[in-house]
C-alpha positions as MATLAB code, in Angstrom:
seq = 'XXXXXXXXXXXXXXXXXXXXXXXXXXXXXXXXXXXXXXXXXXXXXXXXXXXXXXXXXXXXXXXXXXXXXXXXXXXXXXXXXXXXXXXXXXXXXXXXXXXXXXXXXXXXXXXXXXXXXXXXXXXXXXXXXXXXXXXXXXXXXXXXXXXXXXXXXXXXXXXXXXXXXXXXXXXXXXXXXXXXXXXXXXXXXXXXXXXXXXXXXXXX';
ca = [
       0.085    0.078   -0.069;
       1.538    3.218   -1.024;
       1.360    6.341    1.077;
      -1.583    7.883   -0.929;
      -3.686    4.690   -0.237;
      -2.500    4.784    3.398;
      -3.997    8.492    3.868;
      -7.003    7.712    2.134;
      -7.812    4.798    4.483;
      -6.719    7.344    7.362;
      -8.910    9.933    6.117;
     -12.072    7.256    6.345;
     -11.545    6.787    9.837;
     -10.661   10.098   11.352;
     -12.237   12.274    8.563;
     -11.051   14.588    5.860;
      -8.357   17.420    6.031;
      -9.275   20.312    7.808;
     -11.207   22.945    5.785;
      -9.238   25.237    3.935;
      -6.213   22.719    3.990;
      -2.873   23.456    5.735;
       0.307   25.594    5.270;
       2.681   23.127    4.174;
       6.170   22.879    5.534;
       8.993   23.836    3.803;
      10.598   20.385    4.075;
      13.682   20.939    1.543;
      14.985   23.049    4.710;
      14.781   20.371    7.189;
      18.038   18.821    5.996;
      20.221   21.690    6.319;
      18.743   22.710   10.163;
      18.611   19.106   11.453;
      20.794   17.280    9.351;
      18.734   14.659    7.791;
      15.088   14.596    6.411;
      12.085   13.288    8.230;
      10.064   10.148    6.647;
       7.820   10.845    3.592;
       4.642    9.297    4.937;
       5.041   11.747    8.143;
       5.810   14.823    5.745;
       2.713   13.800    3.381;
       0.520   13.135    6.756;
       1.403   17.002    8.097;
       0.994   18.403    4.501;
      -2.622   16.981    4.635;
      -3.531   17.552    8.008;
      -1.300   19.704   10.062;
      -0.610   19.489   13.789;
      -3.459   17.080   15.423;
      -4.833   15.754   18.398;
      -6.417   12.766   17.376;
      -9.482   12.083   19.378;
      -8.186   14.320   22.226;
      -5.797   12.104   22.763;
      -3.090   11.516   20.445;
      -1.003   14.568   19.897;
       1.056   14.611   16.889;
       4.344   16.716   16.865;
       5.137   18.802   13.692;
       7.317   22.103   12.832;
       6.078   25.042   12.667;
       7.339   28.437   12.139;
       4.498   30.295   14.383;
       5.545   31.857   17.969;
       4.741   29.376   20.745;
       3.937   30.874   24.325;
       7.109   31.007   25.392;
       8.973   33.533   23.231;
      12.710   31.851   23.855;
      11.859   28.570   22.168;
      12.998   28.213   18.854;
      10.693   28.024   15.720;
      10.696   25.738   13.004;
      12.804   22.649   12.761;
      15.054   23.994   15.387;
      11.634   23.954   17.462;
      10.800   20.680   16.010;
      13.800   19.058   17.468;
      13.658   21.242   20.805;
       9.960   19.810   21.351;
      10.440   16.557   20.526;
      14.174   15.715   22.152;
      13.236   17.673   25.713;
      16.745   17.433   27.019;
      15.170   18.503   30.176;
      11.899   16.958   30.012;
      10.616   13.180   29.386;
      13.160   12.583   27.102;
      15.961   13.635   29.212;
      14.811   11.269   31.835;
      15.061    8.297   29.374;
      18.270    9.511   28.100;
      19.586    9.543   31.744;
      18.208    5.867   32.390;
      19.829    4.471   29.439;
      22.798    5.717   30.352;
      22.887    4.373   33.574;
      22.209    0.949   31.917;
      18.644    1.127   33.209;
      17.620   -0.823   29.619;
      14.100   -1.975   31.064;
      13.202    1.773   31.506;
      14.489    2.629   28.120;
      16.566    0.181   25.965;
      17.747    2.725   23.298;
      19.515    5.592   22.922;
      18.017    8.902   22.439;
      18.473   11.190   19.533;
      21.142   12.665   18.436;
      22.872    9.470   19.674;
      23.268    7.178   16.442;
      20.213    4.966   15.732;
      18.556    6.973   18.713;
      14.774    7.822   19.700;
      13.376   10.782   17.966;
       9.768   11.712   19.291;
       6.808   12.276   17.343;
       3.530   11.861   19.440;
       2.286   11.496   22.996;
      -0.922   11.007   24.485;
      -2.694   11.984   27.960;
      -1.510    8.871   29.546;
       2.304    9.862   29.140;
       2.532    7.263   26.566;
       5.404    8.520   24.302;
       5.759    7.486   20.442;
       9.039    7.568   18.698;
      11.082    6.633   15.394;
      14.183    4.592   16.215;
      16.313    6.340   13.714;
      18.749    3.224   12.934;
      19.882    3.539    9.564;
      20.438    6.441    6.532;
      17.099    5.964    5.135;
      14.292    7.714    7.720;
      11.706    5.841    5.337;
      12.868    2.344    6.996;
      12.697    3.819   10.579;
      10.609    1.666   12.889;
       8.082    3.101   15.348;
       9.196    2.446   19.156;
       6.416    2.936   21.501;
       6.640    3.831   25.378;
       3.487    3.098   27.214;
       3.957    4.068   30.595;
       0.193    2.691   30.975;
       1.490   -0.726   30.494;
       5.115   -0.304   31.824;
       6.353   -1.468   28.764;
       7.970   -0.448   25.240;
       7.010   -2.088   22.035;
       8.917   -1.911   18.993;
       6.725   -1.792   15.511;
       8.527   -2.957   12.068;
       6.876   -0.428   10.157;
       6.630    3.118    9.423;
       5.004    6.253   10.869;
       1.691    5.816    8.675;
       1.467    2.242    9.080;
       1.425    2.555   12.600;
      -1.021    5.307   12.743;
      -3.239    3.326   11.095;
      -2.852   -0.293   12.332;
      -3.917    1.728   15.911;
      -7.130    3.564   14.534;
      -8.108    0.420   12.762;
      -7.750   -1.632   16.101;
      -5.143   -3.902   14.061;
      -2.186   -2.729   16.479;
      -2.395   -5.100   19.516;
      -2.064   -1.850   21.805;
      -4.376    0.081   20.072;
      -6.446    1.169   23.060;
      -3.470    2.759   24.507;
      -2.271    4.778   21.406;
      -5.691    6.334   21.468;
      -7.375    5.611   24.686;
     -10.684    5.706   24.754;
     -11.013    4.845   21.203;
     -11.233    6.932   17.713;
     -14.379    9.574   18.841;
     -15.794   12.070   16.524;
     -14.972   15.106   18.311;
     -16.782   17.499   15.732;
     -17.363   18.260   12.078;
     -17.335   14.700   11.039;
     -14.085   14.542   12.141;
     -12.130   12.424   14.991;
      -9.353   15.148   15.372;
      -8.971   18.539   16.136;
      -6.394   20.780   14.287;
      -3.755   22.712   16.284;
      -2.025   24.401   13.595;
       0.381   24.111   10.842;
       3.675   25.656    9.474;
       2.304   29.165   10.068;
       0.146   29.019   13.119;
      -0.698   27.246   16.283;
      -4.419   26.934   17.083;
      -3.563   25.947   20.889;
      -1.046   24.236   22.865;
];
């Protein structure tokens, strides 16, 4: 199944893109700032949906050039790395656990370590969802899920869209923990709320 087919299947579950579309991310600037490109299926999703919260539970991180509530925090791709690596937050705690040899708490290094975890989402249960950035091809990065609610990790040998689609269609074994409460309509025939795009933030 190609990316467009997966997006269409996903849309049948979570609803159509936001009315009026979204401002696409200038992905060509990403490698210069971050040193790598993000996976193509994730980029296609963001260019169709922008930053979203699925069922008010699963919050997908995206790059944005719009100022946030804290003026000192960086914007754009630098801001994406800032928010998704959280050196003094949850990711910092995981990095310290890995450095301390507590591989039950965190079995993988954290980005920017080679093959490290790079977050793309979290939910209200404090479950965290990452790419495992192993290898030079971002389209081959698997998904590592840290389920605080289950006290376990799971490695999904597929990409961002495959994982998301499996979760919302109940094909993923821990789908109830990815979107606690299930995929529910939240308005306008959609089961997600727009949170902004490259040009704007609708809410934090």
